[in-house]
C-alpha positions as CSV (number, residue, x, y, z in Angstrom):
1,M,3.3,16.5,-7.0
2,S,1.6,14.6,-4.1
3,V,-1.7,12.8,-3.9
4,A,-3.8,12.1,-0.8
5,L,-5.8,9.0,-1.4
6,A,-9.4,8.4,-0.1
7,P,-9.0,6.4,3.1
8,S,-12.5,5.1,3.7
9,R,-16.1,4.8,2.5
10,T,-17.7,5.9,5.7
11,A,-18.5,9.6,6.4
12,A,-17.4,9.5,10.0
13,H,-14.1,8.0,9.1
14,A,-13.6,10.4,6.2
15,S,-14.2,13.3,8.6
16,L,-11.5,12.1,10.9
17,V,-9.0,11.6,8.1
18,S,-9.8,14.9,6.5
19,R,-8.1,16.5,9.6
20,L,-4.8,14.8,8.7
21,T,-2.7,16.8,6.3
22,P,0.4,15.7,4.5
23,A,2.5,17.8,6.9
24,S,0.8,16.3,10.0
25,L,1.2,12.8,8.6
26,Q,4.9,13.4,8.0
27,A,5.4,14.8,11.5
28,L,4.3,11.5,13.1
29,P,6.8,8.9,14.3
30,A,7.6,6.7,11.2
31,V,8.6,3.1,10.7
32,Y,10.1,2.3,7.3
33,V,8.8,-0.9,5.6
34,H,11.6,-2.4,3.5
35,P,11.1,-4.4,0.2
36,G,9.8,-7.8,1.1
37,Q,8.4,-6.8,4.5
38,Q,5.0,-6.1,5.9
39,L,3.8,-4.5,9.1
40,V,0.5,-4.3,10.9
41,S,0.0,-1.7,13.5
42,A,-2.6,0.1,15.7
43,D,0.0,2.6,17.0
44,V,-0.1,6.3,16.5
45,G,2.4,7.0,13.8
46,V,3.0,6.2,10.2
47,L,4.4,3.4,8.0
48,T,6.5,4.6,5.1
49,T,8.2,3.2,2.1
50,I,9.7,4.1,-1.2
51,L,8.4,2.5,-4.4
52,G,9.4,2.2,-8.0
53,S,8.1,-0.8,-9.9
54,C,7.3,-2.4,-6.5
55,V,3.8,-2.2,-5.1
56,A,2.6,-1.5,-1.6
57,V,-0.9,-2.6,-0.4
58,C,-2.3,-0.7,2.5
59,L,-5.1,-2.5,4.4
60,H,-7.3,-0.8,7.0
61,D,-10.0,-1.8,9.5
62,A,-11.8,1.5,10.5
63,K,-13.7,-0.1,13.4
64,L,-10.5,-1.3,15.2
65,R,-8.3,1.5,13.8
66,V,-5.7,-1.0,12.7
67,G,-3.8,-0.8,9.4
68,G,-1.0,-2.6,7.7
69,L,1.3,-2.1,4.7
70,N,3.4,-4.5,2.6
71,H,6.0,-3.8,0.0
72,F,6.4,-6.5,-2.7
73,L,8.6,-6.7,-5.7
74,L,7.3,-9.4,-8.0
75,P,3.8,-10.4,-9.3
76,N,4.3,-14.2,-9.4
77,K,4.0,-16.9,-6.7
78,C,7.1,-17.6,-4.7
79,G,9.0,-20.8,-5.0
80,P,10.6,-23.0,-2.3
81,G,13.2,-21.1,-0.3
82,D,12.0,-17.7,-1.6
83,V,11.2,-14.8,0.7
84,A,7.4,-14.9,0.7
85,G,7.1,-11.1,1.2
86,R,8.8,-10.4,-2.1
87,Y,5.9,-11.9,-4.1
88,A,2.4,-10.4,-4.5
89,P,0.3,-13.5,-3.6
90,S,2.2,-14.5,-0.5
91,A,2.9,-10.9,0.6
92,I,-0.8,-10.0,0.5
93,E,-1.7,-13.3,2.2
94,E,0.8,-12.4,5.0
95,L,-0.7,-8.9,5.3
96,V,-4.3,-10.2,5.5
97,D,-3.2,-12.8,8.1
98,G,-1.5,-10.1,10.2
99,M,-4.6,-8.0,10.1
100,L,-6.8,-11.0,11.1
101,A,-4.4,-11.9,13.9
102,C,-5.0,-8.3,15.3
103,G,-8.7,-9.1,15.5
104,C,-9.7,-7.4,12.3
105,A,-12.6,-8.8,10.3
106,Q,-11.9,-9.5,6.7
107,T,-15.3,-8.1,5.7
108,R,-14.3,-4.7,7.2
109,L,-10.9,-4.5,5.4
110,V,-10.4,-2.0,2.6
111,A,-7.3,-1.6,0.5
112,Q,-5.3,1.1,-1.2
113,I,-2.6,0.2,-3.8
114,V,0.5,2.4,-4.5
115,G,3.4,2.0,-6.9
116,G,3.9,0.0,-10.0
117,A,5.8,2.6,-12.0
118,S,8.0,2.0,-15.0
119,V,11.0,3.8,-13.6
120,L,13.7,2.6,-16.1
121,A,13.7,4.6,-19.3
122,A,14.7,1.5,-21.3
123,F,11.2,0.1,-20.6
124,G,9.4,3.3,-21.6
125,E,5.7,3.4,-21.2
126,S,5.1,-0.2,-22.2
127,K,1.8,-1.6,-21.2
128,D,3.5,-4.8,-20.1
129,H,6.2,-3.7,-17.7
130,L,6.9,-5.2,-14.3
131,G,5.2,-2.4,-12.4
132,L,1.9,-2.9,-14.1
133,K,2.2,-6.6,-13.6
134,N,2.6,-6.0,-9.9
135,V,-0.5,-3.8,-9.8
136,A,-2.6,-6.4,-11.7
137,A,-1.4,-9.0,-9.3
138,A,-2.5,-6.9,-6.3
139,H,-5.9,-6.4,-7.9
140,D,-6.3,-10.1,-8.5
141,V,-5.2,-11.2,-5.0
142,L,-7.3,-8.6,-3.2
143,A,-10.3,-9.6,-5.4
144,S,-9.8,-13.2,-4.3
145,Y,-10.2,-12.1,-0.7
146,G,-13.2,-9.9,-1.5
147,I,-11.3,-6.8,-0.2
148,P,-12.5,-3.6,-2.0
149,I,-9.8,-1.2,-3.3
150,I,-10.8,2.3,-2.3
151,G,-7.8,4.2,-3.6
152,A,-4.9,3.8,-5.9
153,D,-1.9,5.7,-7.2
154,T,-0.2,3.4,-9.7
155,G,1.7,3.4,-13.0
156,G,3.6,6.2,-14.6
157,T,7.3,6.6,-14.8
158,R,8.3,8.1,-11.4
159,G,8.8,6.5,-8.1
160,R,6.8,7.3,-5.0
161,K,7.2,7.9,-1.3
162,L,4.3,6.5,0.6
163,V,3.2,7.6,4.0
164,F,0.3,5.6,5.6
165,A,-1.3,6.2,9.0
166,P,-2.5,2.7,10.1
167,R,-4.9,4.0,12.8
168,D,-6.7,6.4,10.5
169,G,-6.2,4.8,7.1
170,A,-4.9,8.1,5.7
171,T,-2.4,7.7,2.8
172,F,-0.1,10.4,1.4
173,V,1.8,9.8,-1.8
174,Q,4.6,12.0,-3.0
175,R,6.0,11.5,-6.6
176,L,9.8,11.4,-6.8
177,G,12.2,12.4,-9.5
178,A,12.2,15.2,-12.1
179,G,9.2,17.6,-11.8
180,A,8.1,15.9,-8.6
C-alpha cells in the first residue's frame, strides 16, 4: 500500500504537485538521507529514506520551491557529545535553520510527518511505544515554531519508504513488510 500526502494548502501548488505521480517521483535522481541526517535542497530530484520507529519531517516553502527532510531516532533532547540529528528537538531545529539559511521564511513553511511505527512485534500496538513518542515530539517541536502540519503518515506496525520532492513538496510513502 502507498499513500501520497497532500503537499500544500494552495490551489496552484496542489495543481503542480498533482502532476507528479509515484512513478515519476521515483524516476527522479535520489539522495538517501541516513538516520541522524538532514538535507535541504532546491534541486530537481528527490530525497528518500527508510523509516521504522524513526520519524522524518519534511519541510517545504512553496514560494521558493525549497524543501528539506530529516530523519531522527529519539524523541528526547540530546546531551553533550550526542549527534544532534538523532534527536527530535535538535533535528528539527537543524532542519528549520537549514531552510532559513536558503532564504525561506518561517511563516511560509509547512510540514509533513512520516514514520513512527511499532515495528518490533514484542512492543505490539502499545500506545506508548518509541515510534509514537517520536511522532508526538515532532508535533510539539513544529508547534513551537508555528509550522503547520499539512500531512502525516504515522504509527502502525510497518516500516515505510519515504520519497520527497523538495522543489514541489510532493511526498510519496510506501508501506514495507508483509502485505505492503
